[in-house]
C-alpha positions in Angstrom: 80.8 92.0 101.4 82.2 91.1 104.8 82.8 91.5 108.3 85.4 94.4 108.9 89.0 94.0 109.8 88.9 94.9 113.5 92.4 95.5 114.7 91.3 96.5 118.1 88.2 96.6 120.2 88.0 99.5 122.5 86.4 98.9 126.0 84.4 102.3 125.9 83.5 104.6 123.1 85.3 107.5 124.8 88.6 105.5 124.2 88.4 106.1 120.5 88.4 110.0 120.8 91.6 111.3 122.4 90.9 114.6 124.2 93.1 117.7 123.7 92.3 118.7 127.3 92.0 117.0 130.6 88.7 118.3 131.3 85.6 117.2 129.2 82.6 119.3 129.5 79.8 117.3 131.3 76.1 118.1 130.8 74.1 119.0 133.9 72.3 116.3 135.9 68.9 117.9 135.0 69.8 117.6 131.3 70.9 114.0 131.6 67.8 113.2 133.6 65.6 114.9 131.1 67.1 113.2 128.2 67.1 109.7 130.0 63.3 110.2 130.5 62.7 111.0 127.0 64.7 107.9 125.8 63.0 105.6 128.2 59.7 106.7 126.9 60.8 106.3 123.3 61.8 102.6 124.2 58.6 102.1 126.5 60.6 101.1 129.4 60.6 101.5 133.1 63.6 103.2 134.8 66.6 101.0 135.0 65.2 98.2 132.7 64.8 99.5 129.1 62.8 97.1 126.9 62.7 97.9 123.1 59.4 98.3 121.5 58.7 95.8 118.9 57.3 98.4 116.5 60.1 101.0 117.0 61.5 102.2 113.8 65.1 103.4 113.1 63.5 106.5 111.5 61.9 107.3 114.7 65.0 106.8 116.6 67.1 108.8 114.1 64.8 111.8 114.4 64.8 111.8 118.1 68.5 111.5 118.5 69.2 114.2 116.0 66.8 116.5 117.6 68.5 115.9 121.0 72.0 116.5 119.5 71.0 119.9 117.9 68.8 121.1 120.5 71.2 120.6 123.4 74.4 121.2 121.3 75.7 117.8 122.5 78.3 118.1 119.8 79.5 121.5 120.5 79.5 123.7 117.3 78.7 120.7 115.1 75.3 120.0 113.8 73.6 116.7 112.8 71.3 116.4 109.8 69.0 113.5 108.7 70.1 111.6 105.6 67.1 110.0 103.9 67.8 107.5 101.2 66.6 104.3 99.5 68.7 101.1 99.9 66.6 99.2 97.2 66.1 95.4 97.6 69.2 94.0 96.2 70.9 90.8 97.7 73.1 92.8 99.9 70.2 94.7 101.6 67.3 92.2 101.7 65.8 93.7 105.0 65.2 97.4 104.0 63.7 99.5 101.3 64.1 102.8 102.8 66.8 104.1 105.5 67.3 107.2 107.6 70.7 107.9 109.1 72.5 111.0 110.0 75.7 113.1 109.3 77.5 115.6 111.5 78.8 118.8 109.9 80.6 121.8 110.8 78.4 124.7 111.5 77.2 126.5 108.5 77.3 123.5 106.1 74.3 121.6 107.1 72.2 120.7 103.9 68.6 121.1 103.8 67.6 118.9 101.0 68.2 115.5 102.9 71.1 114.6 100.6 74.6 114.2 101.9 77.2 116.9 101.4 80.3 114.6 101.6 82.6 117.7 101.2 82.0 118.8 104.7 81.0 115.6 106.5 82.7 115.3 109.8 81.2 112.0 111.3 78.3 109.8 110.2 75.7 108.0 112.5 73.9 104.8 111.6 70.6 103.9 113.2 68.9 100.4 113.6 65.9 99.3 115.6 67.8 97.0 117.9 68.9 93.4 118.3 71.9 91.3 117.6 71.0 90.6 114.1 71.4 94.5 113.4 74.8 94.5 115.0 77.5 93.3 112.6 80.2 93.6 115.3 78.6 91.1 117.7 80.1 87.9 116.9 78.9 86.1 120.2 75.9 84.7 118.4 77.0 81.9 116.0 73.6 81.4 114.4 74.0 80.1 110.9 70.7 81.4 109.5 71.5 82.7 106.1 69.0 85.7 106.3 70.3 86.6 109.7 73.9 86.8 108.3 72.8 88.8 105.2 71.0 91.3 107.4 74.2 91.9 109.4 76.1 92.1 106.1 73.7 94.8 104.9 74.3 96.9 108.1 78.0 96.7 107.7 77.6 97.5 104.1 75.7 100.8 104.8 78.3 101.9 107.4 81.1 101.1 104.9 79.5 103.1 102.2 79.4 106.3 104.5 83.1 105.8 105.5 84.1 105.2 101.8 82.2 108.3 100.6 83.7 110.5 103.2 87.2 109.2 102.2 86.5 109.5 98.5 85.3 113.2 98.5 87.6 114.4 101.2 91.3 113.9 101.7 91.2 112.0 105.0 93.4 109.6 107.0 90.4 108.4 109.0 86.6 108.9 109.6 84.7 108.5 112.7 81.2 106.9 113.0 78.6 105.9 115.4 76.2 102.9 115.4 73.0 103.3 117.4 71.3 100.0 117.4 68.2 100.3 119.6 69.1 101.4 123.1 72.8 100.5 122.5 75.6 102.4 120.7 79.1 101.7 119.4 81.8 104.2 118.1 83.9 103.4 115.1 87.0 104.6 113.6 87.8 103.7 110.0 91.3 104.2 108.4 93.2 102.5 105.7 94.7 100.2 108.3 91.3 98.8 109.3 88.6 99.5 111.6 88.5 100.0 115.6 85.1 99.5 117.3 84.0 100.0 120.8 82.1 97.7 123.0 78.3 98.5 122.9 77.0 100.7 125.7 73.4 101.2 126.7 72.9 105.0 126.4 69.3 104.8 127.7 70.4 103.8 131.0 73.6 105.9 130.8 73.0 108.8 128.5 76.2 110.4 129.9 78.2 107.8 127.9 76.8 109.2 124.7 77.1 112.8 125.8 80.9 112.3 126.6 81.5 110.6 123.3 80.0 113.5 121.3 81.8 116.0 123.4 85.1 114.4 123.0 84.6 114.4 119.3 83.7 118.1 119.1 87.0 119.0 121.0 89.2 117.2 118.5 91.1 119.2 115.9 90.3 118.8 112.2 93.4 116.7 111.9 92.6 114.5 114.7 89.2 114.0 113.2 91.0 112.4 110.2 91.3 115.5 107.8 94.5 115.5 105.9 96.4 118.8 106.9 98.4 118.7 103.6 95.1 119.0 101.6 93.4 122.4 101.4 89.7 122.6 100.4 89.3 125.3 97.8 86.5 127.7 98.1 84.7 129.0 94.7 85.9 132.5 95.3 89.6 131.5 95.7 92.2 132.2 93.1 93.1 128.6 92.8 89.6 127.6 92.2 89.3 130.2 89.4 92.6 129.1 87.8 91.4 125.5 87.6 88.3 126.9 85.7 90.4 129.0 83.4 92.5 126.1 82.4 89.7 123.6 81.8 88.5 125.9 79.1 89.2 124.9 75.5 91.9 127.4 74.1 91.3 126.2 70.5 94.7 124.9 70.0 94.9 121.6 71.9 96.4 118.8 69.8 94.6 115.7 68.4 96.2 112.7 69.9 95.4 110.1 67.1 98.5 108.4 66.1 99.9 109.8 62.8 98.4 113.3 63.3 100.6 116.0 61.8 101.1 118.9 64.3 102.1 122.4 63.2 105.3 123.9 64.8 105.2 125.8 68.1 106.6 129.3 68.0 107.5 130.8 71.5 108.1 134.4 72.3 111.9 133.9 72.4 111.7 133.0 68.7 110.3 136.5 67.8 113.0 139.1 67.4 110.6 142.1 68.0 107.6 141.0 70.0 104.5 143.4 69.9 103.5 145.1 73.0 101.3 143.1 75.2 98.4 144.2 77.3 98.4 143.8 81.0 96.6 140.6 81.9 96.9 137.6 84.2 99.9 135.3 83.4 97.7 132.4 83.0 95.8 134.0 80.0 98.7 135.1 78.2 98.9 133.7 74.6 101.6 132.7 72.1 101.7 134.7 68.7 99.9 132.3 66.3 101.7 130.6 63.6 99.0 131.4 61.3 96.3 134.2 60.9 93.6 131.4 61.4 95.5 129.7 64.1 94.2 130.2 67.8 96.5 131.5 70.3 98.2 129.0 72.7 99.4 129.3 76.3 103.0 129.1 76.8 105.4 128.5 79.8 106.8 131.6 81.6 110.3 132.1 80.0 112.7 134.6 81.3 112.3 136.9 78.3 108.4 136.8 78.9 108.8 137.4 82.5 110.9 140.7 81.8 108.2 141.9 79.4 105.5 141.4 81.9 107.3 142.8 85.0 106.7 146.5 84.3 103.1 145.8 83.3 101.7 143.6 85.9 104.0 142.6 88.6 103.2 145.4 91.2 99.4 145.4 90.4 99.3 141.6 91.0 101.1 141.7 94.3 98.8 144.6 95.4 95.6 142.4 95.2 94.3 141.4 98.6 94.8 137.7 99.4 97.4 137.2 96.8 98.7 133.6 96.9 102.4 133.1 96.1 101.9 129.5 95.4 100.1 130.4 92.2 102.7 132.6 90.8 104.1 131.0 87.7 107.7 130.1 87.9 110.3 131.6 85.5 111.9 128.9 83.3 114.7 128.9 80.7 113.3 126.5 78.3 110.8 127.1 75.5 109.1 123.6 75.6 105.9 123.3 73.7 103.1 124.0 76.2 100.3 122.8 74.0 98.4 119.6 75.4 96.6 116.8 73.9 92.8 117.2 73.8 92.1 114.2 76.0 94.3 115.7 78.9 92.4 118.9 79.2 89.0 117.0 78.6 89.9 114.6 81.6 90.8 117.7 83.8 87.5 119.4 82.7 85.6 116.4 83.7 87.2 116.4 87.1 85.7 119.7 87.9 82.2 118.6 87.8 79.6 120.5 89.9 79.4 119.5 93.5 82.8 117.6 93.6 85.3 119.4 96.0 88.6 120.8 94.8 91.8 120.6 96.7 95.4 122.0 96.8 97.7 119.1 97.8 101.2 119.2 99.0 103.7 116.8 97.5 107.2 116.0 98.5 109.7 117.5 101.2 109.6 120.7 99.3 105.7 120.8 99.8 105.1 121.6 96.2 101.4 122.5 95.4 99.0 120.9 92.9 95.3 121.5 92.2 93.0 118.5 91.8 89.3 117.8 91.4 87.6 114.5 91.1 89.9 111.4 90.7 90.0 109.9 87.5 90.3 106.5 89.0 90.3 105.2 92.6 90.5 102.1 94.7 87.2 100.3 95.2 88.2 99.1 98.6 87.8 100.9 102.0 91.0 99.4 103.5 94.4 99.0 102.2 96.4 101.0 99.6 93.6 103.3 98.7 95.0 104.5 95.4 93.6 107.6 93.9 94.7 109.1 90.6 94.3 112.8 89.4 94.7 114.8 86.4 96.2 117.7 88.3 97.2 121.3 87.5 100.6 122.6 88.4 100.1 126.2 89.3 103.9 127.0 88.9 104.3 125.5 85.3 100.7 125.9 84.4 101.0 122.3 83.0 98.8 119.3 83.4 100.4 116.4 85.5 99.2 113.2 87.0 99.1 112.8 90.6 98.9 109.6 92.5 97.8 109.3 96.0 98.0 106.2 97.9 99.0 104.4 101.1 102.1 102.4 100.3 103.0 99.3 101.9 106.1 99.7 104.1 108.8 97.2 104.8 112.4 97.4 105.9 114.6 98.3 103.0 111.6 98.8 100.8 112.0 101.8 98.4 109.3 104.1 97.1 108.0 104.2 93.5 109.6 107.7 93.0 112.8 106.4 94.1 112.7 103.7 91.3 111.5 106.2 88.8 114.3 108.4 89.6 116.8 105.6 88.8 115.1 104.5 85.7 114.6 108.1 84.5 118.3 108.6 84.1 119.0 105.5 82.1 118.0 103.7 78.8 114.5 102.9 80.3 113.6 106.6 80.6 111.5 106.6 77.4 109.5 103.6 78.6 108.5 104.8 82.2 106.7 107.8 83.4 108.6 111.0 83.7 109.0 111.8 87.4 108.3 115.3 88.8 108.3 114.9 92.5 107.3 112.5 95.3 107.3 111.8 98.9 105.5 110.5 102.0 102.8 112.7 103.3 103.7 113.8 106.9 104.2 111.0 109.4 100.9 109.3 108.8 101.0 105.6 109.4 98.3 103.0 109.3 98.7 99.5 110.7 96.6 96.7 109.3 96.3 93.3 110.9 96.4 90.7 108.2 94.5 87.9 109.7 92.8 84.7 108.3 89.5 85.4 106.6 86.4 85.9 108.6 82.9 84.2 108.0 81.9 86.8 105.5 85.2 87.5 103.8 86.7 91.0 103.8 86.7 94.4 102.4 90.3 94.3 101.6 92.0 94.3 98.2 92.9 90.9 97.1 96.4 91.9 96.7 96.5 92.8 100.4 95.4 89.2 101.5 97.7 86.7 103.4 97.8 83.1 102.1 95.3 81.2 104.3 97.7 78.4 105.1 99.9 80.9 107.0 99.5 80.2 110.8 100.8 83.6 111.8 98.9 87.0 111.8 100.9 89.8 110.0 101.0 93.4 111.1 101.4 95.3 108.0 102.4 99.1 107.9 101.1 101.6 105.4 102.4 105.0 104.9 100.6 107.9 103.0 102.3 108.7 99.8 102.1 111.0 96.9 103.8 110.9 93.5 103.6 113.4 90.6 104.7 112.6 87.0 104.5 114.6 83.8 102.7 112.1 81.7 98.9 111.8 81.6 98.4 108.5 79.8 95.7 106.6 77.9 94.5 103.3 78.9 95.0 100.4 76.4 91.3 100.4 75.8 91.9 103.2 73.5 93.7 101.1 70.9 92.6 101.8 67.4 94.2 98.7 65.7 96.0 95.5 66.8 99.4 96.9 65.7 99.1 99.5 68.4 98.3 97.0 71.1 101.3 94.9 70.1 103.7 97.9 69.6 102.7 99.6 72.8 103.0 96.4 74.9 106.4 95.8 73.1 107.6 99.1 74.6 106.5 98.2 78.0 108.5 95.0 77.7 111.6 96.9 76.4 111.3 99.3 79.4 111.0 96.3 81.8 114.1 94.7 80.1 116.2 97.9 80.5 115.2 98.0 84.1 116.4 94.4 84.8 119.4 94.6 82.5 120.8 97.7 83.6 119.6 98.2 87.0 118.9 94.7 88.3 115.3 95.8 88.9 112.1 93.7 88.6 108.5 95.2 88.5 106.4 92.5 90.4 103.0 94.0 89.3 102.7 93.7 85.5 98.9 94.2 84.9 96.5 95.9 82.6 96.2 98.7 84.9 100.0 99.3 84.9 100.5 99.7 81.1 99.7 103.0 79.6 99.8 104.8 76.2 101.3 108.1 76.0 101.2 110.2 72.8 104.4 111.8 71.9 105.6 114.3 69.3 108.3 113.1 67.0 110.0 115.0 64.0 108.2 114.8 60.7 110.5 116.9 58.5 109.2 115.4 55.3 105.8 116.9 56.2 107.1 120.4 56.5 109.7 122.3 58.3 109.4 122.2 62.0 106.3 119.9 61.9 105.7 117.1 64.3 103.9 113.8 64.1 102.0 112.0 66.9 103.3 108.6 67.8 102.0 106.4 70.5 104.3 104.9 73.0 103.6 102.4 75.7 105.0 103.0 79.2 105.1 100.8 82.3 104.1 102.5 85.6 103.2 101.2 89.0 106.7 100.5 90.2 105.8 100.8 94.0 106.2 96.9 94.5 109.6 96.9 92.5 112.7 95.4 94.1 116.3 95.0 93.2 117.5 91.4 92.6 120.9 89.8 92.9 123.0 89.9 89.7 123.9 86.3 89.8 120.9 84.3 90.5 121.0 80.4 90.4 119.8 79.0 87.1 116.4 77.5 87.5 116.7 75.7 84.3 120.1 74.2 84.7 120.1 70.4 84.3 121.0 68.1 87.3 124.0 66.0 87.2 122.1 62.8 87.6 119.6 63.6 85.0 116.7 63.9 87.5 115.6 67.1 86.0 114.9 70.2 88.1 112.8 69.9 91.2 110.7 72.7 92.5 112.8 73.1 95.6 116.0 73.3 93.7 114.4 75.4 91.1 115.0 78.6 92.9 117.4 79.1 95.8 117.7 82.7 95.4 116.2 85.1 98.1 112.8 84.7 99.2 110.3 87.6 98.8 110.6 90.2 101.7 106.9 90.6 102.0 104.8 87.8 103.9 102.0 87.7 101.3 101.3 87.6 97.5 102.6 90.4 95.4 100.9 91.5 92.2 97.5 91.6 90.6 95.7 88.3 90.7 94.3 88.2 87.1 97.9 88.7 85.6 100.0 86.6 88.0 101.9 83.7 86.4 100.7 80.1 87.3 104.0 79.2 88.8 104.2 82.2 91.2 100.5 81.6 92.3 101.5 78.0 93.0 104.6 78.9 94.9 104.6 82.5 96.1 105.3 81.6 99.6 108.5 79.9 98.6 109.9 81.7 95.5 110.2 85.4 94.6 108.9 86.8 91.2 111.2 86.1 88.4 111.8 87.6 85.0 110.0 84.6 83.4 107.0 85.2 85.7 106.8 88.8 84.5 107.1 87.8 80.9 104.2 85.5 81.3 102.2 88.4 83.0 102.8 90.4 79.9 101.4 87.7 77.8 98.3 87.6 80.0 97.9 91.4 79.6 98.2 90.9 75.8 95.5 88.3 75.8 93.2 90.2 78.0 93.0 93.0 75.7 92.9 90.9 72.5 90.0 89.0 73.7 88.2 92.0 74.5 88.9 94.2 71.5 90.0 92.0 68.5 88.2 89.7 66.2 88.5 86.0 67.1 86.8 82.6 67.0 85.1 83.1 70.5 81.5 84.0 70.3 80.6 87.5 71.6 78.3 86.0 74.0 81.0 83.8 75.4 83.6 86.4 76.2 82.6 87.3 79.7 82.7 83.7 80.6 86.1 83.2 79.2 87.4 86.4 81.0 85.9 85.0 84.3 87.3 81.6 83.9 90.7 82.7 82.7 91.4 85.9 84.7 89.0 86.6 87.5 88.0 83.2 89.0 90.1 80.7 90.8 90.3 77.0 91.6 90.1 76.0 95.2 92.7 73.5 96.4 92.3 72.9 100.0 93.2 76.1 101.9 94.7 77.7 98.9 93.6 79.6 95.8 95.1 78.5 92.6 94.7 79.6 89.0 91.8 78.3 87.0 92.2 75.2 85.0 91.7 77.0 81.8 94.5 79.5 82.5 96.9 76.6 83.6 96.0 74.5 80.7 96.7 77.2 78.1 100.0 78.1 79.6 101.3 74.6 80.2 100.1 73.1 77.0 101.1 76.0 74.8 97.8 75.9 73.0 95.4 78.7 73.0 91.9 76.9 73.1 88.7 77.0 74.9 86.1 74.1 74.9 88.4 71.9 72.9 88.5 74.4 70.0 91.5 76.6 69.1 91.1 80.5 69.6 92.3 82.2 66.4 92.3 85.9 65.7 91.0 87.5 62.5 91.6 90.7 60.5 88.1 90.3 59.2 85.6 87.6 58.9 87.2 84.6 57.2 90.7 86.2 57.1 93.1 85.1 59.7 95.4 87.5 61.4 98.7 86.2 60.5 101.0 88.3 62.6 99.1 88.2 65.7 98.5 84.5 65.5 102.2 83.9 64.9 103.0 86.0 67.9 100.7 84.2 70.2 102.0 80.9 69.1 105.5 81.8 69.5 105.0 83.0 73.0 103.1 80.0 74.3 105.9 77.7 73.0 108.4 79.5 75.4 105.9 79.1 78.4 105.1 75.6 77.6 108.8 74.7 77.7 109.3 76.5 80.9 106.5 74.5 82.6 107.7 71.2 81.2 111.0 72.0 83.1 109.3 73.2 86.3 106.5 70.5 86.5 107.7 67.7 84.2 104.3 67.8 82.7 103.9 65.7 79.5 102.3 67.6 76.8 98.8 66.8 75.6 98.8 64.1 72.9 96.6 63.7 70.0 95.3 67.2 68.8 92.0 67.2 67.6 91.6 67.7 63.8 91.3 71.3 62.9 88.5 72.9 60.8 89.4 73.9 57.2 92.2 76.7 57.3 90.7 80.1 56.6 92.1 82.3 53.9 95.4 84.1 54.9 95.7 87.8 54.6 97.9 89.3 51.7 101.6 89.5 52.4 103.1 92.5 53.6 104.2 95.3 51.2 105.8 98.1 53.2 105.7 101.6 51.9 108.4 104.2 52.4 106.9 105.5 55.7 106.8 102.0 57.1 110.4 101.4 56.2 111.3 104.6 58.1 109.8 103.0 61.2 111.9 99.8 61.0 114.6 101.3 63.2 112.2 101.2 66.0 112.3 97.4 66.1 116.1 97.3 66.4 117.1 95.0 69.2 117.2 97.5 72.1 119.6 95.6 74.1 122.2 94.7 71.3 121.6 97.6 69.0 121.4 95.5 65.9 118.6 94.4 63.5 116.4 91.6 64.9 116.6 88.7 62.2 113.7 86.3 61.8 114.1 84.2 64.9 114.2 80.5 64.2 110.8 78.8 65.0 111.2 77.3 68.5 111.1 73.4 68.0 108.9 71.5 70.5 110.7 68.5 72.0 108.8 65.4 73.0 109.0 65.0 76.9 109.2 61.4 77.9 110.5 61.2 81.5 112.5 64.3 82.0 112.9 67.5 80.1 115.4 67.3 77.4 118.3 69.6 77.0 116.5 71.2 74.1 113.5 71.9 76.1 115.7 73.3 78.9 117.5 75.6 76.5 114.1 76.9 75.2 112.9 77.5 78.8 116.2 79.1 79.7 115.5 81.9 77.1 112.9 83.3 79.5 115.7 84.1 82.0 116.2 87.3 79.9 114.0 89.5 77.7 115.8 88.8 74.5 113.7 86.0 73.1 110.4 87.8 73.9 111.6 91.0 72.5 112.8 89.4 69.3 109.3 87.7 69.0 107.6 91.0 69.2 110.2 92.7 67.0 109.9 90.1 64.2 106.0 90.5 64.0 106.2 94.3 64.2 108.8 94.9 61.6 106.9 96.3 58.4 109.7 94.9 56.1 109.0 91.3 57.3 107.4 89.9 53.9 107.0 86.4 55.4 104.0 87.6 57.2 100.7 89.3 56.1 100.7 93.0 56.3 99.3 94.8 59.6 95.8 95.9 59.2 95.5 99.7 59.5 91.8 99.6 60.5 89.0 97.2 61.0 90.6 94.6 63.2 89.5 96.3 66.5 85.8 96.0 67.7 83.8 97.5 70.5 84.5 96.2 73.9 83.1 92.6 74.1 83.1 92.8 77.8 79.8 94.5 78.7 79.6 97.4 81.3 77.4 95.1 83.4 80.1 92.4 83.7 80.7 91.8 87.3 82.6 88.6 88.4 81.9 89.0 92.0 78.4 87.4 91.9 79.9 84.3 90.2 82.8 84.1 92.6 80.7 84.7 95.6 78.4 81.9 94.6 81.5 79.7 94.2 82.6 80.7 97.6 79.2 79.6 99.0 79.3 76.2 97.3 83.1 75.7 98.6 82.0 76.9 102.1 79.0 74.5 102.1 81.0 71.6 100.9 83.8 72.3 103.6 81.1 72.6 106.3 80.1 69.0 105.7 83.6 67.8 106.8 83.9 69.8 110.0 83.7 68.2 113.4 80.4 68.6 115.2 82.3 70.0 118.1 83.4 73.0 116.1 80.7 75.8 115.0 80.3 75.6 111.2 80.1 79.3 111.2 83.5 80.2 112.6 85.5 82.2 110.2 88.8 80.4 110.5 87.1 77.2 109.1 86.4 78.8 105.8 88.5 78.3 102.7 90.1 81.2 100.9 87.8 83.7 98.9 88.2 86.1 96.2 87.2 89.1 98.1 84.1 91.0 97.3 85.0 94.7 97.4 83.1 97.5 99.0 80.6 99.5 97.0 82.0 102.6 95.3 79.6 105.5 95.4 80.0 108.0 92.7 77.3 110.5 93.3 75.1 112.1 95.9 71.7 111.4 94.5 71.9 107.6 95.0 74.5 106.7 97.6 74.2 103.2 97.0 75.2 103.0 93.3 77.3 100.1 92.9 80.5 99.7 91.0 81.5 97.3 88.4 83.7 94.2 89.0 85.7 93.7 92.1 88.8 93.9 90.1 88.1 97.2 88.5 91.0 99.0 90.0 93.5 96.7 88.5 91.9 97.0 85.0 92.2 100.8 84.4 94.7 103.4 85.2 93.2 106.4 83.5 89.5 106.0 82.9 88.4 106.7 79.4 86.1 109.6 78.7 82.6 109.1 80.1 83.7 107.2 83.1 84.5 108.1 86.6 86.5 106.6 89.4 85.4 103.0 88.6 85.1 100.3 86.2 87.3 98.6 83.7 87.1 101.4 81.1 85.5 99.1 78.7 83.5 101.9 77.1 84.7 102.6 73.7 86.1 106.0 73.5 84.8 108.7 71.0 87.3 111.1 69.6 87.4 114.2 71.8 
């Protein structure tokens, strides 16, 4: 919760509404006088000196203003409707249990049930009974009363929820709002770049000011009101709307996506010598001849042969239909690619078409290619900043499901788009480990500018990734550009793993893709996180199972390349020993180019310890990225695997390791737990080692070996970087549990060994020698430096993963096929914001004690850095104040599992579709 980002404060409300004409219609003097009299009576005032009643309610005020707007057509053809809802009695809203506000709709779309219709919202109006304590934008009163501040936070929260809902349900670049606080009002304009607020104006003494504001709004075009001109709202009777319904239906032949599933061969029309005559029907309902009498038909792509067969039957009739939309005509293709989809893909698309959620046709790329979308499968939980939404979309041309990403991308000089990088990677060795690009491009010329300032008193609604380090003295003006990207792959989140081998293998694929990007293209990702690793089921040949049959194999892919950058080929060696034996200082450690962005890059929970400490000085390196992969591995392992941490202690571990921070002056650093584990090379908590198990009492030999091996590399790196002496005197370990049985690979396992060939050298990975720990006395030894230097490339980490994955590695116990993955130990109710917010308050209270008495202790610039609390996400219309899970939800999940909507960490265990 926080005071908004105010880029600019307009002098008058009318300044926020640019008029399309030089003449603004003015109400008659008689109307102004009549309304003024009514308002003065409402506030029980004498002419020229309004005095608010002590008992006036915002409900009474809302009813009166809405009646005036509609009765006198003050907003042109638009109408206002009351919005009645309950705010509850939570900590964010301590002052109200019921609330009445209003929403302005275009004519013909006014709801009658008192609930909001976010599909047709044009502007929202908030009402308060008056006084500075209900005005979150009046910072002239520096009162430090806790309840006073929480009331203002609650008012701002309500306004933010309205703006967020409008931008969530509609495709918008901005949304306008009004705040009527007693006899005064302000106009507001929310955009991804921030919030512009007008000065408060007394509309009782000067009703014409409110009249002019409403008149100006009514004259704005839909685009000027903030509606995206590249997004077309689909009506239920439209062909595109019906096409979405049709493809949401289960055709009966969608493929199971469980790894190892055998899939029968697909037979296209071009494989049949004499196709039988086909009845005339819509192209989208045509079916492939079944491979068996009991097999259901399958939709296919439009091949040239197929197009010729249909031409004489339906071409003329289809184009004779009134209102025919050529954007929905299927394109003719030469290939006979298998058009069948995995069950989860169609299920996700079907779930996005829930009743009441608007459907849109979106334009993407310079060619303005069209895609059909419904409800986002995930979305940003912040109102300002990148505002990333993800959709399972239908391509009306190819009749295939795709994934569409809509976001506001940070723009800097020489910074390329994610589509640009995927285009490069898609033509090289990394193509199997990244999403397959379809199209991309900026959306028009829309730009949002955000002023990145030091934190205000209450924090900020911005994404933590959008925050500037608080020790920066200069404000930064950041530019955002609206951007869309479409890829062919609709992936699964790592929450869907069925065993530990899948977790390790799919993350191994992501590391390999990252390695190819760096080795072949000198490209670094810079945002490795749990939300940017996905699982994509692929069909591979299974000839031994039958001619033409395929087998489902899971592959990990690395997405989210919008923050990627190219790095110099010959970077200085950060681990090279110095001539005088003084080791490597932090300043001399990295003399390569500094990061082009003026703030932290990446996802807080998975940043390396070194980068968090020195992000203002040093750019992200390969070693930082490899450490981020380790954090991702540990994040999913702690949640889904069997281990020695009690189930009840998992939320606390996740909070202390990933979500929280350590306050150090004016900086936020990684927690001591995260720092200790990475720098000491020991995975422990509370003085006890953390071990992973196959089942109760049986250690998971392979996974424990992988964790141990990875930590030794990171420990060596931090010994070089920080000259830290390793912890001495390890505590005595409890009796060793029983080891699992040795591996005995079967024939199918041996066929998979080729997958773990060193991808960079194309040779078998031998058992890597156990990294030897060297005792550090005064300076890192050459052995330690050599071990740390292995993190300059991907080879050592790839070898470590390959070694534990190879099924013919008889030195380690076998991988368990089932039973080592459990239900998510992180409950749905887990929300680190409350803990972090409490920490913020303690830090603020401690810091206030040191502030000079000449300074106001409530001034925002005196506060330490915070982990920002994010704005509430509203997922329905019945309860518009339903809150989301944790503040870092957006970074945890890329495609939400079944049963979840655009929020949360995807912690709910999936059931098979």
